[in-house]
Structures are given as C-alpha cells and as structure tokens.
LOKEBA-888695 format. One record per residue: residue in one letter; x, y, z negated of N, C-alpha, C in turn. Coordinates in Angstrom, 1 decimal. Atoms other than C-alpha are relative to their C-alpha. Layout:
N
+------+--------+--------+--------+--------+--------+--------+--------+--------+--------+
: resn :     nX :     nY :     nZ :    caX :    caY :    caZ :     cX :     cY :     cZ :
+------+--------+--------+--------+--------+--------+--------+--------+--------+--------+
:    a :      X :      Y :      Z :      X :      Y :      Z :      X :      Y :      Z :
...
+------+--------+--------+--------+--------+--------+--------+--------+--------+--------+
This chain:
199
+------+--------+--------+--------+--------+--------+--------+--------+--------+--------+
: resn :     nX :     nY :     nZ :    caX :    caY :    caZ :     cX :     cY :     cZ :
+------+--------+--------+--------+--------+--------+--------+--------+--------+--------+
:    m :    1.2 :    0.8 :    0.0 :  127.7 :  -13.6 :  -95.7 :   -1.0 :    0.4 :   -1.0 :
:    s :    1.0 :   -0.5 :    0.9 :  124.5 :  -12.5 :  -97.2 :   -0.4 :   -1.1 :   -1.0 :
:    p :    0.4 :    1.0 :    1.0 :  123.1 :  -14.2 : -100.4 :   -1.0 :   -1.0 :    0.6 :
:    e :    1.0 :    0.9 :   -0.5 :  120.2 :  -15.6 :  -98.4 :    0.7 :   -1.0 :    0.9 :
:    t :   -0.7 :    0.9 :   -0.9 :  122.5 :  -17.1 :  -95.8 :    0.8 :   -1.0 :   -0.8 :
:    s :   -0.8 :    0.9 :    0.8 :  124.8 :  -18.5 :  -98.4 :   -0.8 :   -1.0 :   -0.7 :
:    s :    0.9 :    1.0 :    0.6 :  121.9 :  -20.1 : -100.2 :   -0.5 :   -1.0 :    1.0 :
:    t :    0.5 :    1.0 :   -1.0 :  120.6 :  -21.6 :  -97.0 :    1.1 :   -1.0 :    0.3 :
:    v :   -1.1 :    0.9 :   -0.3 :  124.0 :  -23.1 :  -96.2 :    0.1 :   -1.0 :   -1.1 :
:    r :   -0.1 :    0.9 :    1.1 :  124.2 :  -24.5 :  -99.7 :   -1.1 :   -1.0 :   -0.1 :
:    r :    1.2 :    0.9 :    0.2 :  120.7 :  -26.0 :  -99.7 :   -0.1 :   -1.0 :    1.1 :
:    t :    0.1 :    0.9 :   -1.1 :  121.1 :  -27.7 :  -96.3 :    1.0 :   -1.1 :   -0.1 :
:    r :   -0.9 :    1.1 :    0.1 :  123.8 :  -30.0 :  -97.5 :   -0.7 :   -1.4 :   -0.3 :
:    l :    0.8 :    1.2 :    0.2 :  121.1 :  -32.5 :  -98.6 :   -1.3 :    0.1 :    0.9 :
:    t :    1.3 :    0.0 :   -0.8 :  118.1 :  -33.5 :  -96.4 :   -1.1 :    0.1 :   -1.0 :
:    p :    1.2 :    0.0 :    0.9 :  114.6 :  -32.9 :  -97.9 :   -0.3 :   -1.3 :   -0.6 :
:    e :    0.3 :    1.3 :    0.5 :  114.2 :  -36.6 :  -98.2 :    1.0 :   -0.4 :   -1.1 :
:    r :   -1.1 :    0.3 :    1.0 :  117.5 :  -37.0 : -100.1 :   -0.2 :    0.8 :   -1.2 :
:    e :    0.3 :   -0.8 :    1.2 :  116.6 :  -34.1 : -102.4 :   -1.1 :   -0.6 :   -0.8 :
:    q :    1.1 :    0.5 :    0.8 :  113.3 :  -35.6 : -103.3 :    0.3 :   -1.3 :   -0.7 :
:    e :   -0.5 :    1.3 :    0.7 :  114.9 :  -39.0 : -104.0 :    0.8 :    0.4 :   -1.2 :
:    l :   -0.8 :   -0.4 :    1.1 :  117.3 :  -37.2 : -106.3 :   -0.9 :    0.6 :   -1.1 :
:    y :    0.9 :   -0.6 :    1.1 :  114.5 :  -35.2 : -108.1 :   -0.7 :   -1.2 :   -0.7 :
:    e :    0.7 :    1.2 :    0.6 :  112.6 :  -38.5 : -108.7 :    0.9 :   -0.7 :   -0.9 :
:    a :   -0.9 :    0.7 :    0.8 :  115.7 :  -40.1 : -110.1 :    0.3 :    0.8 :   -1.3 :
:    v :   -0.2 :   -0.8 :    1.2 :  116.3 :  -37.2 : -112.5 :   -1.2 :   -0.1 :   -0.9 :
:    v :    1.2 :    0.1 :    0.9 :  112.7 :  -37.4 : -113.8 :    0.0 :   -1.4 :   -0.6 :
:    d :   -0.1 :    1.4 :    0.5 :  113.1 :  -41.2 : -114.2 :    1.0 :    0.0 :   -1.2 :
:    l :   -1.0 :    0.0 :    1.0 :  116.2 :  -40.6 : -116.2 :   -0.5 :    0.8 :   -1.3 :
:    l :    0.6 :   -0.7 :    1.2 :  114.5 :  -38.0 : -118.4 :   -0.9 :   -0.8 :   -0.8 :
:    r :    0.9 :    0.9 :    0.7 :  111.8 :  -40.5 : -119.2 :    0.7 :   -1.0 :   -0.8 :
:    e :   -0.8 :    1.1 :    0.6 :  114.4 :  -43.1 : -120.1 :    0.8 :    0.5 :   -1.2 :
:    v :   -0.9 :   -0.4 :    1.0 :  116.8 :  -41.1 : -122.2 :   -0.2 :    1.3 :   -0.6 :
:    g :    0.2 :   -1.4 :    0.5 :  115.5 :  -37.6 : -122.8 :    1.0 :    1.0 :    0.5 :
:    y :   -0.8 :   -1.1 :   -0.6 :  117.0 :  -34.3 : -122.0 :    1.4 :    0.0 :   -0.5 :
:    e :   -1.3 :   -0.1 :    0.6 :  119.9 :  -34.3 : -124.5 :    1.0 :   -1.0 :    0.5 :
:    a :   -0.9 :    1.1 :   -0.4 :  121.2 :  -37.7 : -123.4 :    0.2 :   -0.1 :    1.5 :
:    l :   -0.2 :    0.0 :   -1.5 :  120.8 :  -37.0 : -119.7 :    1.3 :    0.8 :    0.3 :
:    t :   -1.3 :   -0.7 :   -0.4 :  124.2 :  -36.1 : -118.1 :    0.0 :    0.0 :    1.5 :
:    m :   -0.2 :   -0.1 :   -1.4 :  125.2 :  -35.0 : -114.7 :    0.8 :   -1.3 :    0.5 :
:    d :   -0.7 :    1.2 :   -0.4 :  127.5 :  -38.1 : -114.6 :   -1.1 :   -1.1 :    0.2 :
:    a :    1.0 :    1.0 :   -0.2 :  124.4 :  -40.3 : -115.1 :   -0.9 :    0.3 :    1.2 :
:    v :    0.7 :   -0.4 :   -1.2 :  122.5 :  -38.4 : -112.4 :    0.8 :   -0.4 :    1.3 :
:    a :   -0.8 :    0.3 :   -1.2 :  125.4 :  -38.8 : -110.0 :    0.1 :   -1.5 :    0.2 :
:    a :   -0.1 :    1.4 :   -0.2 :  125.7 :  -42.5 : -110.7 :   -1.4 :   -0.6 :    0.5 :
:    r :    1.3 :    0.5 :   -0.4 :  121.9 :  -43.1 : -110.4 :   -0.3 :    0.3 :    1.5 :
:    t :    0.3 :   -0.4 :   -1.4 :  121.7 :  -41.2 : -107.1 :    1.1 :   -0.2 :    1.0 :
:    r :   -1.1 :    0.2 :   -0.8 :  125.0 :  -42.2 : -105.7 :    0.5 :    1.3 :    0.6 :
:    s :   -0.5 :   -1.4 :   -0.4 :  126.1 :  -38.5 : -105.5 :    1.2 :    0.3 :   -0.8 :
:    s :   -1.1 :   -0.5 :    0.8 :  129.1 :  -36.7 : -106.6 :   -0.4 :    1.2 :   -0.9 :
:    k :    0.3 :   -1.1 :    0.9 :  129.0 :  -34.3 : -109.5 :    0.2 :    1.4 :    0.7 :
:    a :   -0.3 :   -1.2 :   -0.7 :  130.5 :  -31.7 : -107.2 :   -1.2 :    0.4 :    0.9 :
:    t :    1.2 :   -0.3 :   -0.8 :  127.5 :  -32.0 : -104.9 :   -1.2 :    0.5 :   -0.9 :
:    l :    1.1 :   -0.5 :    1.0 :  125.1 :  -31.6 : -107.9 :    0.2 :    1.4 :   -0.4 :
:    y :   -0.3 :   -1.4 :    0.4 :  126.8 :  -28.5 : -109.1 :    0.0 :    1.0 :    1.1 :
:    r :    0.1 :   -0.9 :   -1.2 :  127.0 :  -27.1 : -105.6 :   -1.4 :    0.4 :    0.3 :
:    q :    1.4 :   -0.2 :   -0.3 :  123.3 :  -27.5 : -105.2 :   -0.8 :    0.7 :   -1.1 :
:    w :    0.7 :   -0.6 :    1.2 :  122.2 :  -26.5 : -108.7 :    1.1 :    0.5 :   -0.9 :
:    k :   -1.0 :   -0.6 :    0.9 :  124.0 :  -24.3 : -111.3 :    0.4 :   -1.0 :   -1.1 :
:    g :   -0.3 :    0.9 :    1.1 :  123.8 :  -27.0 : -113.9 :   -1.2 :   -0.9 :   -0.4 :
:    k :    1.1 :    0.9 :    0.4 :  121.6 :  -29.5 : -115.8 :   -1.3 :    0.7 :   -0.2 :
:    p :    1.3 :   -0.6 :    0.2 :  118.9 :  -27.1 : -116.9 :   -0.8 :    0.3 :    1.4 :
:    e :    0.7 :   -0.3 :   -1.3 :  118.2 :  -25.9 : -113.3 :   -0.4 :   -1.3 :    0.8 :
:    l :    0.3 :    1.2 :   -0.7 :  118.4 :  -29.4 : -111.9 :   -1.3 :   -0.7 :   -0.6 :
:    v :    1.1 :    0.6 :    0.7 :  115.9 :  -30.7 : -114.5 :   -1.3 :    0.8 :    0.3 :
:    a :    1.2 :   -0.8 :   -0.2 :  113.4 :  -27.8 : -114.1 :   -0.4 :   -0.1 :    1.5 :
:    t :    0.3 :    0.2 :   -1.4 :  113.6 :  -28.1 : -110.3 :   -0.6 :   -1.3 :    0.3 :
:    s :    0.5 :    1.3 :   -0.2 :  113.1 :  -31.8 : -110.4 :   -1.5 :   -0.2 :   -0.6 :
:    l :    1.4 :    0.1 :    0.6 :  110.0 :  -31.5 : -112.7 :   -1.0 :    0.7 :    1.0 :
:    r :    0.9 :   -0.7 :   -0.9 :  108.5 :  -28.9 : -110.3 :   -0.2 :   -0.8 :    1.3 :
:    q :    0.1 :    0.7 :   -1.3 :  109.2 :  -31.0 : -107.2 :   -0.7 :   -1.4 :   -0.2 :
:    c :    0.6 :    1.3 :    0.2 :  107.8 :  -34.2 : -108.8 :   -1.4 :    0.1 :   -0.6 :
:    k :    1.3 :   -0.2 :    0.5 :  104.6 :  -32.7 : -110.1 :   -1.0 :   -0.7 :    0.9 :
:    p :    0.9 :    0.7 :   -0.8 :  101.8 :  -35.1 : -108.9 :   -1.0 :    1.0 :    0.6 :
:    v :    1.0 :   -0.9 :   -0.5 :   99.4 :  -32.1 : -108.5 :    0.5 :    1.4 :   -0.4 :
:    s :   -0.3 :   -1.4 :    0.3 :  100.0 :  -28.4 : -108.3 :   -1.4 :    0.8 :    0.0 :
:    v :    1.2 :   -0.8 :    0.0 :   97.3 :  -25.8 : -109.1 :   -0.2 :    0.6 :    1.4 :
:    s :    0.1 :   -0.6 :   -1.4 :   98.1 :  -24.3 : -105.6 :   -0.7 :   -1.0 :    1.0 :
:    d :    0.6 :    0.9 :   -0.9 :   96.7 :  -27.5 : -104.0 :   -1.5 :   -0.1 :   -0.1 :
:    i :    1.4 :    0.2 :    0.3 :   93.2 :  -27.1 : -105.4 :   -0.8 :    1.2 :    0.4 :
:    d :    0.9 :   -1.0 :   -0.4 :   90.4 :  -25.1 : -103.9 :   -1.3 :   -0.6 :    0.4 :
:    t :    1.3 :    0.7 :   -0.2 :   86.9 :  -26.6 : -104.3 :   -1.1 :    0.9 :    0.4 :
:    g :    1.1 :   -1.0 :   -0.3 :   85.0 :  -23.4 : -103.7 :   -0.6 :    0.6 :   -1.3 :
:    s :    0.5 :   -0.5 :    1.3 :   84.2 :  -22.8 : -107.4 :    1.1 :   -0.1 :   -1.1 :
:    l :   -1.0 :    0.1 :    1.1 :   86.3 :  -22.1 : -110.5 :   -0.3 :   -1.2 :   -0.9 :
:    i :    0.3 :    1.2 :    0.8 :   84.5 :  -24.8 : -112.5 :    0.4 :   -1.2 :    0.7 :
:    g :   -0.5 :    1.1 :   -0.8 :   85.1 :  -27.2 : -109.7 :    1.5 :   -0.2 :    0.0 :
:    d :   -1.4 :    0.0 :    0.0 :   88.7 :  -26.3 : -109.5 :    0.6 :   -0.5 :   -1.3 :
:    l :   -0.5 :    0.4 :    1.3 :   89.3 :  -26.8 : -113.2 :   -0.2 :   -1.5 :   -0.2 :
:    h :    0.3 :    1.4 :    0.2 :   87.6 :  -30.2 : -113.2 :    0.8 :   -0.9 :    1.0 :
:    e :   -0.8 :    0.7 :   -1.0 :   89.4 :  -31.2 : -110.0 :    1.4 :   -0.2 :   -0.4 :
:    l :   -1.3 :    0.1 :    0.6 :   92.7 :  -30.5 : -111.7 :    0.2 :   -1.2 :   -0.9 :
:    v :    0.0 :    1.1 :    0.9 :   91.8 :  -33.1 : -114.3 :   -0.1 :   -1.3 :    0.8 :
:    r :    0.2 :    1.2 :   -0.8 :   90.5 :  -35.6 : -111.7 :    1.2 :   -0.5 :    0.8 :
:    l :   -1.1 :    0.3 :   -0.8 :   93.6 :  -35.5 : -109.7 :    1.2 :   -0.6 :   -0.8 :
:    h :   -1.0 :    0.6 :    0.8 :   95.7 :  -36.8 : -112.6 :   -0.6 :   -1.3 :   -0.6 :
:    d :    0.5 :    1.2 :    0.6 :   95.2 :  -40.4 : -113.6 :    0.5 :   -0.1 :   -1.5 :
:    e :   -0.2 :    0.0 :    1.4 :   95.2 :  -41.3 : -117.3 :    1.5 :   -0.4 :   -0.4 :
:    a :   -1.4 :    0.5 :    0.3 :   98.6 :  -43.1 : -117.2 :    1.0 :    1.2 :    0.3 :
:    e :   -0.9 :   -1.2 :   -0.3 :  100.2 :  -40.0 : -115.6 :   -0.1 :    1.0 :   -1.1 :
:    i :    0.2 :   -1.0 :    1.1 :   98.7 :  -37.7 : -118.2 :    0.8 :   -0.4 :   -1.2 :
:    k :   -0.7 :    0.4 :    1.2 :  100.1 :  -39.8 : -121.1 :    1.5 :    0.1 :    0.2 :
:    r :   -1.4 :    0.0 :   -0.3 :  103.5 :  -40.2 : -119.4 :    0.5 :    1.5 :    0.0 :
:    d :   -0.4 :   -1.4 :   -0.1 :  103.7 :  -36.4 : -118.7 :    0.0 :    0.6 :   -1.4 :
:    q :    0.0 :   -0.6 :    1.3 :  102.7 :  -35.5 : -122.2 :    1.2 :   -0.4 :   -0.9 :
:    e :   -1.2 :    0.4 :    0.7 :  105.4 :  -37.6 : -123.7 :    1.3 :    0.7 :    0.5 :
:    l :   -1.2 :   -0.7 :   -0.5 :  108.0 :  -36.1 : -121.4 :    0.0 :    1.4 :   -0.4 :
:    m :    0.0 :   -1.5 :    0.3 :  106.9 :  -32.5 : -122.0 :    0.1 :    0.2 :   -1.5 :
:    r :   -0.2 :   -0.2 :    1.5 :  106.8 :  -33.0 : -125.8 :    1.5 :    0.0 :   -0.3 :
:    g :   -1.5 :    0.1 :    0.2 :  110.5 :  -34.1 : -125.6 :    0.7 :    1.3 :    0.5 :
:    l :   -0.7 :   -1.2 :   -0.6 :  111.4 :  -31.2 : -123.3 :   -0.3 :    1.2 :   -0.7 :
:    s :    0.3 :   -1.2 :    0.7 :  109.6 :  -28.6 : -125.3 :    0.9 :    0.1 :   -1.2 :
:    h :   -0.9 :    0.0 :    1.2 :  111.6 :  -29.6 : -128.4 :    1.4 :    0.4 :    0.5 :
:    a :   -1.3 :   -0.3 :   -0.5 :  114.8 :  -29.5 : -126.3 :    0.1 :    1.5 :    0.4 :
:    a :    0.0 :   -1.4 :   -0.5 :  113.9 :  -26.1 : -124.8 :    0.2 :    1.0 :   -1.1 :
:    f :   -0.1 :   -1.0 :    1.1 :  113.6 :  -24.4 : -128.1 :    1.3 :   -0.1 :   -0.7 :
:    q :   -1.4 :    0.1 :    0.5 :  117.1 :  -25.7 : -129.0 :    1.0 :    0.5 :    1.0 :
:    n :   -0.9 :   -0.2 :   -1.1 :  118.6 :  -24.8 : -125.6 :   -0.5 :    1.2 :    0.8 :
:    e :    0.4 :   -1.3 :   -0.7 :  118.3 :  -21.2 : -124.3 :    0.0 :   -0.2 :    1.5 :
:    d :   -0.2 :    0.2 :   -1.5 :  119.5 :  -22.2 : -120.8 :   -1.2 :   -0.8 :    0.6 :
:    l :    1.1 :    0.8 :   -0.4 :  116.9 :  -24.9 : -120.5 :   -1.4 :    0.7 :   -0.1 :
:    f :    1.3 :   -0.8 :    0.1 :  114.1 :  -22.6 : -121.8 :   -0.1 :    0.9 :    1.2 :
:    r :    0.1 :   -1.0 :   -1.1 :  115.0 :  -20.0 : -119.2 :   -0.3 :   -0.7 :    1.3 :
:    a :    0.2 :    0.7 :   -1.2 :  115.2 :  -22.5 : -116.4 :   -1.4 :   -0.5 :    0.2 :
:    l :    1.3 :    0.5 :    0.0 :  111.9 :  -24.1 : -117.3 :   -1.0 :    1.1 :    0.3 :
:    r :    0.9 :   -1.1 :   -0.2 :  110.2 :  -20.7 : -117.4 :    0.1 :    0.5 :    1.4 :
:    e :   -0.2 :   -0.6 :   -1.3 :  111.7 :  -19.4 : -114.2 :   -0.4 :   -0.9 :    1.2 :
:    l :    0.1 :    0.9 :   -1.1 :  111.5 :  -22.5 : -112.1 :   -1.3 :   -0.9 :    0.0 :
:    l :    1.1 :    0.9 :    0.1 :  108.5 :  -24.4 : -113.4 :   -1.3 :    0.7 :   -0.5 :
:    i :    1.2 :   -0.6 :    0.6 :  106.2 :  -22.4 : -115.7 :   -0.5 :    1.2 :    0.7 :
:    e :    0.5 :   -1.2 :   -0.6 :  106.1 :  -19.0 : -114.1 :   -0.6 :   -0.2 :    1.4 :
:    p :    0.7 :    0.2 :   -1.3 :  105.3 :  -20.3 : -110.5 :   -1.4 :   -0.6 :   -0.2 :
:    e :    1.3 :    0.6 :    0.3 :  102.5 :  -22.4 : -112.0 :   -1.0 :    1.0 :   -0.6 :
:    l :    0.9 :   -1.1 :    0.5 :  101.1 :  -19.4 : -113.9 :   -0.4 :    0.9 :    1.1 :
:    a :    0.4 :   -0.8 :   -1.1 :  101.1 :  -17.5 : -110.7 :   -1.1 :   -0.7 :    0.8 :
:    n :    1.0 :    0.8 :   -0.7 :   99.1 :  -20.3 : -109.1 :   -1.3 :    0.1 :   -0.8 :
:    f :    1.2 :   -0.2 :    0.8 :   96.6 :  -20.1 : -112.0 :   -0.6 :    1.3 :    0.2 :
:    a :    0.5 :   -1.3 :   -0.2 :   96.3 :  -16.4 : -111.5 :   -0.7 :    0.1 :    1.4 :
:    e :    0.7 :    0.0 :   -1.3 :   95.5 :  -16.9 : -107.8 :   -1.3 :   -0.8 :    0.0 :
:    l :    1.3 :    0.8 :    0.1 :   92.9 :  -19.6 : -108.6 :   -1.1 :    0.9 :   -0.7 :
:    v :    1.0 :   -0.8 :    0.7 :   91.2 :  -17.2 : -111.0 :   -0.4 :    1.2 :    0.9 :
:    q :    0.4 :   -1.1 :   -0.9 :   91.4 :  -14.3 : -108.5 :   -0.9 :   -0.4 :    1.1 :
:    r :    0.9 :    0.4 :   -1.0 :   89.7 :  -16.3 : -105.9 :   -1.5 :    0.0 :   -0.6 :
:    a :    1.3 :    0.0 :    0.6 :   86.8 :  -16.7 : -108.3 :   -0.6 :    1.4 :   -0.2 :
:    v :    0.4 :   -1.4 :    0.0 :   86.7 :  -12.9 : -108.8 :   -0.4 :    0.4 :    1.4 :
:    d :    0.3 :   -0.4 :   -1.3 :   86.8 :  -12.4 : -105.1 :   -1.3 :   -0.6 :    0.6 :
:    r :    1.2 :    0.6 :   -0.4 :   83.9 :  -14.8 : -104.6 :   -1.2 :    0.6 :   -0.7 :
:    g :    1.0 :   -0.5 :    0.8 :   81.9 :  -12.8 : -107.2 :   -0.5 :   -0.9 :   -1.1 :
:    e :    0.4 :    1.0 :    0.9 :   81.8 :  -15.8 : -109.4 :    0.4 :    0.4 :   -1.4 :
:    l :   -0.6 :   -0.4 :    1.3 :   83.9 :  -14.3 : -112.2 :    0.1 :    1.5 :   -0.1 :
:    a :   -0.1 :   -1.4 :    0.2 :   83.6 :  -10.8 : -113.6 :    1.5 :    0.5 :    0.0 :
:    p :   -1.4 :   -0.4 :    0.0 :   86.8 :   -8.9 : -112.8 :    0.5 :    0.5 :   -1.3 :
:    d :   -0.5 :   -0.5 :    1.3 :   86.9 :   -7.4 : -116.3 :   -0.2 :   -1.1 :   -1.1 :
:    c :    0.1 :    1.1 :    1.0 :   86.4 :  -10.8 : -118.0 :    1.2 :   -0.1 :   -0.9 :
:    p :   -1.2 :    0.0 :    0.8 :   88.7 :  -10.7 : -121.0 :    0.7 :   -1.3 :   -0.1 :
:    a :   -0.6 :    1.3 :    0.1 :   89.3 :  -14.4 : -120.9 :    0.8 :   -0.5 :    1.2 :
:    r :   -0.5 :    0.4 :   -1.3 :   90.5 :  -14.5 : -117.3 :    1.5 :   -0.2 :   -0.1 :
:    d :   -1.5 :    0.1 :    0.1 :   94.2 :  -14.1 : -118.3 :    0.4 :   -1.2 :   -0.9 :
:    f :   -0.4 :    1.0 :    1.0 :   94.0 :  -17.0 : -120.8 :   -0.4 :   -1.4 :    0.5 :
:    v :    0.4 :    1.3 :   -0.5 :   92.9 :  -19.9 : -118.6 :    1.0 :   -1.0 :   -0.2 :
:    p :   -1.0 :    1.0 :    0.3 :   96.2 :  -21.7 : -118.7 :    0.2 :   -0.2 :   -1.5 :
:    h :   -0.2 :    0.2 :    1.5 :   96.5 :  -21.0 : -122.5 :   -1.1 :   -0.9 :   -0.5 :
:    m :    1.1 :    0.9 :    0.5 :   93.1 :  -22.6 : -123.1 :    0.2 :   -1.4 :    0.4 :
:    l :   -0.2 :    1.3 :   -0.4 :   93.8 :  -25.6 : -121.0 :    1.2 :   -0.7 :   -0.7 :
:    f :   -1.2 :    0.6 :    0.6 :   97.3 :  -26.3 : -122.3 :   -0.2 :   -0.1 :   -1.5 :
:    g :    0.2 :    0.0 :    1.4 :   96.3 :  -25.3 : -125.8 :   -0.9 :   -1.2 :   -0.5 :
:    g :    0.9 :    1.1 :    0.4 :   93.5 :  -27.9 : -125.9 :    0.7 :   -1.3 :    0.1 :
:    a :   -0.7 :    1.3 :   -0.1 :   95.8 :  -30.6 : -124.7 :    1.1 :   -0.2 :   -1.1 :
:    l :   -1.1 :    0.1 :    1.0 :   98.6 :  -29.8 : -127.1 :   -0.4 :   -0.1 :   -1.4 :
:    t :    0.5 :    0.0 :    1.4 :   96.5 :  -29.4 : -130.2 :   -0.8 :   -1.2 :   -0.4 :
:    r :    0.8 :    1.1 :    0.4 :   94.4 :  -32.5 : -130.0 :    0.8 :   -1.1 :   -0.7 :
:    p :   -0.7 :    1.0 :    0.8 :   97.2 :  -34.9 : -131.1 :    0.3 :    0.5 :   -1.4 :
:    i :   -0.2 :   -0.5 :    1.3 :   97.8 :  -32.6 : -134.1 :   -1.3 :   -0.1 :   -0.8 :
:    i :    1.2 :    0.0 :    0.7 :   94.2 :  -32.2 : -135.1 :   -0.7 :   -1.3 :   -0.1 :
:    e :    0.8 :    1.3 :    0.0 :   92.7 :  -35.6 : -134.1 :    0.9 :   -1.2 :   -0.1 :
:    g :   -0.9 :    1.2 :    0.0 :   95.8 :  -37.8 : -134.0 :    0.0 :   -0.8 :    1.2 :
:    v :    0.1 :    0.8 :   -1.3 :   95.1 :  -38.9 : -130.4 :    0.4 :    0.9 :    1.1 :
:    d :   -0.3 :   -0.8 :   -1.2 :   96.3 :  -37.7 : -127.0 :   -1.3 :    0.3 :    0.8 :
:    p :    1.1 :   -0.3 :   -0.8 :   93.9 :  -36.0 : -124.7 :   -0.1 :   -0.9 :    1.2 :
:    d :    0.3 :    0.9 :   -1.2 :   92.3 :  -38.1 : -121.9 :   -0.9 :    0.8 :    0.9 :
:    p :    0.9 :   -0.7 :   -0.9 :   90.3 :  -37.1 : -118.9 :   -1.4 :    0.3 :   -0.5 :
:    e :    1.3 :   -0.2 :    0.5 :   87.0 :  -37.5 : -120.6 :    0.0 :    1.2 :   -1.0 :
:    y :   -0.1 :   -1.1 :    1.0 :   88.1 :  -35.2 : -123.5 :    0.2 :    1.3 :    0.8 :
:    t :   -0.3 :   -1.3 :   -0.6 :   89.5 :  -32.6 : -121.1 :   -1.2 :    0.5 :    0.8 :
:    h :    1.3 :   -0.5 :   -0.6 :   86.3 :  -32.5 : -119.0 :   -0.9 :    0.6 :   -1.0 :
:    r :    0.9 :   -0.6 :    1.1 :   84.3 :  -31.9 : -122.2 :    0.5 :    1.3 :   -0.5 :
:    y :   -0.7 :   -1.2 :    0.5 :   86.8 :  -29.3 : -123.3 :   -0.3 :    1.1 :    1.0 :
:    i :    0.2 :   -1.0 :   -1.1 :   86.5 :  -27.4 : -120.0 :   -1.4 :    0.5 :   -0.1 :
:    d :    1.4 :   -0.4 :    0.0 :   82.7 :  -27.4 : -120.2 :   -0.4 :    0.7 :   -1.3 :
:    a :    0.4 :   -0.5 :    1.4 :   82.5 :  -26.6 : -124.0 :    0.7 :    1.3 :   -0.3 :
:    v :   -0.8 :   -1.1 :    0.5 :   85.3 :  -24.0 : -124.3 :    0.4 :    0.9 :    1.2 :
:    v :   -0.5 :   -0.9 :   -1.1 :   86.7 :  -22.7 : -121.0 :   -1.1 :    0.6 :    0.8 :
:    v :    1.1 :   -0.5 :   -0.8 :   83.5 :  -22.3 : -119.0 :   -0.7 :    1.1 :   -0.8 :
:    p :    0.6 :   -1.1 :    0.7 :   81.7 :  -20.3 : -121.8 :    0.9 :    1.2 :   -0.2 :
:    a :   -0.9 :   -1.1 :    0.2 :   84.8 :  -18.2 : -122.5 :    0.0 :    0.9 :    1.3 :
:    l :   -0.1 :   -0.7 :   -1.3 :   84.8 :  -17.2 : -118.8 :   -1.3 :    0.6 :    0.4 :
:    g :    1.3 :   -0.5 :   -0.4 :   81.1 :  -16.4 : -118.7 :   -0.6 :   -0.7 :    1.2 :
:    l :    0.4 :    0.7 :   -1.2 :   80.5 :  -19.1 : -116.1 :   -1.2 :   -0.9 :   -0.4 :
:    s :    1.1 :    0.9 :    0.4 :   77.4 :  -21.3 : -115.9 :   -0.1 :   -1.1 :    1.1 :
+------+--------+--------+--------+--------+--------+--------+--------+--------+--------+
C-alpha cells in the first residue's frame, strides 16, 4: 500500500464533522489548561474518543495541537482577496473581532513559551501552522506584484508577516497594552504601507 493510500485510509476513520469537533475541543482545552497540562487522556475524555484513535490519526500531542490550531483559525490569509494589498492587510484585521484577537494573543503567548521548551512542538507548529500561513502571505504579496501594485524588487516584500506579527508582539512589551484593531490599522498605514512603497 502506498503512503498516500495508507494516509487516506487512516484519515477517513473520522468524518470531517467529527474531526472539526475534536479540533475545537483541543483548542478549548489549550485555553483552559495550557499546552504542558494538556494530555491525550484529557482530549480523549473531552471528545469521547479513545487514545488509540487519537494516536492513529496524529503522531502525538504536538501534531494534534498544531493541526487543531490551523483548523480552528477564524480567518486564513488565503481567504482574503480584496483586489489591493492595502485592502487585503486591513481586511485581515477587520475579519478578527477584538475578543478573538485578545484570546488568540493569550493562547499564542503560552504556546510560544512552550514551543521554545519543546522541540517537537516547535517543529509541528512550524510545519503544520506557520509555514502554510507564510506561503499564503507570499501568495498575497505576489498577487500585488502581478497587478503591478508592488515593485517586484521591493526589499520589504519578504517581511510583511514579520512586520505584522512584530507590531503585535512588541506592543505589550513597549506600551504595556495588547494591540487592538484600531492600533493595528494605524500600524499598517504608518509602517507596513510605507515600507512596501504603497500609497
């Protein structure tokens, strides 16, 4: 049996609806207890699954957590195409409500700390969550180049996600407050747009 066939057989043991229910339960547990205290036993109990099923579907806790975060993202960069890069960046902010942003920031701060202590979690987050979203950002930027909106040799084009996430992550350190939509819209116009040479 080929690896693709084997993977297909393994993945079809749960319906898409059941998988999504499980992913949402994992994220809820992460918010409640954090990564370190989250156990496969707790996930199995919360979702009325067996640990054997969980390990058969995912290699372990890091993969399950990273996949759950990806599947429960309220908005993906790949969902956005307003026809302009500035519009896309602002739409990304508009599609997140303030409560979601605050909740996600708290969750990601805890996970970031855990990831730097746990090599398997770090690898899973990069492979299953971060790298796919970076690829989506690259496509978003490339569309702007293809439209003639953004210069193909713009030196800042590779740093759009760095600027956006950097602005969000450093505000609590510098100002002592979390970023909110109003701040993020201002940051995009004051920092990201000029860096990209947009108007």
